[in-house]
C-alpha positions in Angstrom: 41.2 -75.5 -133.0 40.1 -73.4 -136.3 43.3 -70.8 -135.5 40.7 -68.1 -135.4 39.5 -65.8 -132.6 36.6 -63.4 -132.9 37.5 -60.3 -131.1 34.4 -58.6 -130.6 31.9 -61.0 -129.3 29.3 -58.8 -127.7 25.7 -59.9 -127.7 24.8 -57.9 -130.6 27.2 -60.4 -132.3 25.8 -63.5 -131.0 22.6 -66.1 -132.1 20.9 -69.0 -130.8 19.9 -70.9 -133.2 16.6 -72.8 -133.7 18.3 -76.1 -132.7 20.5 -74.5 -130.2 23.9 -73.8 -131.8 25.8 -70.3 -131.5 25.8 -68.0 -134.5 28.6 -65.6 -134.5 28.0 -62.4 -136.7 30.5 -60.0 -138.1 33.8 -61.4 -138.4 35.2 -57.9 -139.1 37.8 -57.9 -136.1 39.1 -61.3 -136.1 42.8 -62.5 -135.2 44.8 -65.6 -136.6 46.1 -67.5 -134.3 48.5 -70.1 -135.4 49.8 -73.7 -134.1 52.8 -72.3 -132.5 50.7 -69.9 -130.5 47.8 -71.9 -129.7 50.5 -74.4 -128.0 52.3 -71.5 -126.5 48.7 -70.6 -124.7 47.8 -73.9 -123.7 51.5 -74.6 -122.0 51.0 -71.5 -120.1 47.8 -72.3 -118.7 48.7 -75.6 -117.9 51.8 -74.0 -116.1 49.9 -71.7 -114.3 47.4 -74.3 -113.3 50.1 -76.7 -111.8 52.2 -73.7 -110.6 55.3 -74.9 -112.5 56.7 -71.6 -112.0 60.2 -72.6 -113.4 58.5 -73.2 -116.8 56.6 -70.0 -116.6 59.9 -67.5 -118.1 60.1 -70.0 -121.2 56.6 -69.4 -121.7 56.5 -65.5 -121.5 59.6 -65.7 -124.0 57.1 -68.1 -126.1 54.2 -65.7 -126.0 56.0 -62.9 -127.1 56.0 -61.2 -123.5 59.9 -61.3 -122.8 62.6 -61.0 -125.2 64.8 -63.7 -125.5 67.8 -62.2 -124.4 65.8 -61.3 -120.9 65.1 -64.9 -120.3 68.0 -65.5 -117.5 66.8 -62.4 -115.8 62.9 -63.5 -115.9 64.0 -66.6 -114.0 66.0 -65.2 -111.5 63.1 -62.9 -110.6 59.7 -63.6 -108.3 57.9 -62.0 -111.1 56.4 -65.9 -111.8 54.7 -66.5 -108.1 53.2 -63.2 -108.2 51.2 -63.6 -111.6 50.5 -67.3 -111.1 48.7 -65.9 -107.6 46.9 -63.1 -109.6 45.5 -65.6 -111.9 44.5 -68.2 -109.8 42.7 -65.3 -107.6 41.2 -64.5 -111.4 40.3 -68.1 -112.1 38.1 -68.5 -109.3 35.3 -66.0 -111.0 33.4 -63.2 -109.6 34.9 -60.6 -111.5 37.3 -57.8 -109.9 35.1 -57.0 -106.9 34.8 -60.6 -105.7 38.8 -61.2 -106.6 39.7 -58.0 -104.4 37.3 -59.8 -101.8 39.4 -63.0 -102.1 42.7 -61.0 -102.1 41.6 -59.3 -98.5 40.7 -62.6 -97.3 44.3 -64.1 -98.1 45.8 -60.6 -96.7 43.9 -61.4 -93.4 44.8 -65.3 -93.2 48.6 -63.8 -93.8 49.0 -60.7 -91.8 46.2 -61.0 -89.3 42.7 -60.5 -89.2 42.2 -57.6 -86.7 44.4 -55.4 -89.2 42.2 -52.9 -91.3 41.8 -53.1 -95.0 44.8 -50.1 -95.2 46.6 -51.6 -92.5 46.6 -55.1 -94.5 47.5 -53.0 -97.7 50.4 -51.1 -95.9 51.5 -54.8 -94.7 51.7 -56.0 -98.3 53.6 -53.5 -99.7 55.9 -53.7 -97.1 56.3 -57.3 -98.1 56.7 -56.7 -101.4 59.2 -53.9 -101.3 61.6 -56.2 -98.8 61.3 -58.8 -102.0 62.1 -56.2 -104.7 65.1 -55.1 -102.3 66.5 -58.5 -102.0 66.0 -59.2 -106.0 67.9 -55.9 -106.4 70.8 -56.9 -104.2 70.8 -60.2 -106.1 71.4 -58.8 -109.2 74.4 -56.4 -107.7 72.4 -53.2 -107.4 73.6 -51.1 -104.5 70.2 -50.6 -102.9 71.2 -48.1 -100.7 71.9 -45.8 -103.5 68.5 -46.4 -104.8 66.0 -43.8 -104.2 62.9 -45.3 -104.9 63.0 -49.2 -104.7 59.6 -49.7 -106.9 60.5 -47.3 -109.4 63.6 -49.3 -109.7 61.9 -52.3 -110.4 59.3 -50.9 -112.7 62.4 -49.7 -114.8 63.5 -53.2 -114.8 60.5 -54.8 -115.8 60.2 -52.9 -118.6 63.3 -54.0 -120.3 61.9 -57.9 -119.3 58.4 -57.4 -120.6 56.7 -56.2 -123.6 52.6 -56.1 -124.9 52.4 -58.1 -128.0 50.2 -56.7 -130.5 47.9 -59.5 -130.5 47.2 -59.7 -126.9 45.0 -56.8 -126.9 42.7 -58.1 -129.1 42.8 -61.5 -127.0 42.1 -59.0 -123.9 39.1 -57.5 -125.8 37.6 -61.1 -126.5 38.1 -62.3 -123.1 36.6 -59.1 -121.3 33.8 -59.1 -123.0 32.7 -62.6 -122.7 33.5 -62.2 -119.3 31.0 -59.1 -118.9 28.1 -61.0 -120.7 29.0 -63.8 -118.1 29.0 -62.1 -115.0 25.6 -60.2 -116.2 23.8 -63.6 -115.9 26.3 -65.3 -112.9 28.2 -62.9 -110.6 30.6 -66.1 -109.9 31.1 -66.6 -113.4 34.6 -67.6 -114.5 35.9 -67.5 -117.9 38.7 -69.7 -117.1 36.7 -72.4 -115.3 34.5 -72.3 -118.3 37.3 -72.9 -120.6 38.5 -75.8 -118.7 36.5 -78.5 -120.6 38.1 -77.4 -123.7 41.5 -77.6 -122.5 40.9 -81.0 -121.2 39.4 -82.3 -124.4 42.4 -81.0 -126.1 45.6 -82.4 -123.6 43.9 -85.5 -123.6 43.3 -86.1 -127.4 46.3 -84.1 -128.7 49.3 -86.3 -128.9 52.0 -83.7 -130.0 54.7 -83.8 -127.8 54.0 -80.5 -126.4 50.5 -81.3 -125.3 51.5 -84.3 -123.5 54.1 -82.1 -121.7 51.7 -79.5 -120.7 48.9 -82.6 -119.9 51.9 -84.0 -117.4 52.7 -80.3 -115.9 49.0 -79.9 -115.5 48.5 -83.3 -113.4 51.6 -83.3 -111.5 51.9 -79.3 -110.6 52.9 -78.3 -107.1 49.1 -77.5 -106.0 47.7 -81.1 -107.8 46.8 -83.9 -106.3 47.3 -86.3 -109.5 44.6 -88.6 -109.6 42.0 -86.0 -108.6 43.4 -83.8 -111.5 42.7 -86.5 -113.6 39.2 -87.2 -112.5 38.3 -83.5 -113.2 39.8 -83.6 -116.7 37.9 -86.5 -117.3 34.7 -84.8 -116.6 35.8 -81.8 -118.0 36.4 -83.9 -121.2 32.6 -85.4 -121.1 31.3 -82.3 -120.5 33.0 -80.7 -123.8 32.5 -83.9 -125.7 28.4 -83.4 -125.0 28.1 -80.0 -125.4 29.7 -80.1 -128.8 28.1 -83.2 -130.1 26.4 -82.6 -133.4 23.5 -83.9 -132.3 21.8 -82.8 -129.0 23.7 -82.9 -125.9 24.6 -86.9 -125.4 26.3 -87.5 -122.1 26.7 -91.5 -123.2 28.1 -90.8 -126.3 30.8 -88.0 -124.5 31.3 -91.1 -121.7 31.6 -94.0 -124.6 34.4 -91.3 -126.4 36.5 -91.1 -123.0 36.6 -94.8 -123.0 38.1 -94.9 -126.2 40.7 -92.5 -125.4 41.7 -94.0 -122.1 41.2 -97.6 -123.6 42.4 -97.4 -126.8 43.9 -100.5 -128.1 47.0 -98.5 -130.1 47.4 -97.3 -126.4 48.3 -93.4 -125.7 49.9 -91.0 -123.3 46.7 -91.2 -121.2 47.4 -94.9 -120.4 50.8 -94.2 -119.5 49.9 -91.8 -117.0 47.4 -93.9 -115.4 49.7 -96.7 -115.4 52.4 -94.7 -113.6 49.2 -93.9 -111.1 48.7 -97.4 -110.8 51.9 -98.1 -109.9 52.3 -96.0 -107.1 
């Protein structure tokens, strides 16, 4: 909301004030986050959450990961589905260790519970190589003349993707916060921790980009639309209560949610609720 990200939030820079608020010290490493980038990040998170693979390539361009002239190549690739899989695993929390355990569990469901971890990895590599070969063939490449399919795909991926400078600061900040969270809770998930803020932002922001992100979040491939609305309502209440200027006030937060849903001026949330009621 402020348009500024503190990029070094280690424990030595965080204090709890006597009235229960968070005090952040040492703003020597901070990143300006302009409005356009804020919306691009919100859109990307919403599309990942809703598994809107068709929208993700444009997200990559908006976020600076993909040059505009490579947009169609990214759209025709299978990269978005694979990235979404990784981010879904990450969102479940527990850090890299538990993420690896969940990936192995999915491999067992997919390839066979009787296989060893090494055999599962081999099966996953075979499937990945088959997809890469098909992708190259679809682009008109003579696959029989390619000595190493994975090396060729990595070369092509480098053409389609780049690392924008700001992402290094964002990664530093988020990995530091995740480390703090995991030290207190081995199942901690930074993505889940951010969900209440995202809910509040999407349910109250009337900009066209926020409305489109909200619709994608609610009506995505994996979403139960009514269930997602309920989850976001609970997230809104949690965030509003936690950030109240006074002590956390659940009743006040619920009253604000009612104001959003039943506002006399109407609003996009009301439109979505009417769609659900008409089904």
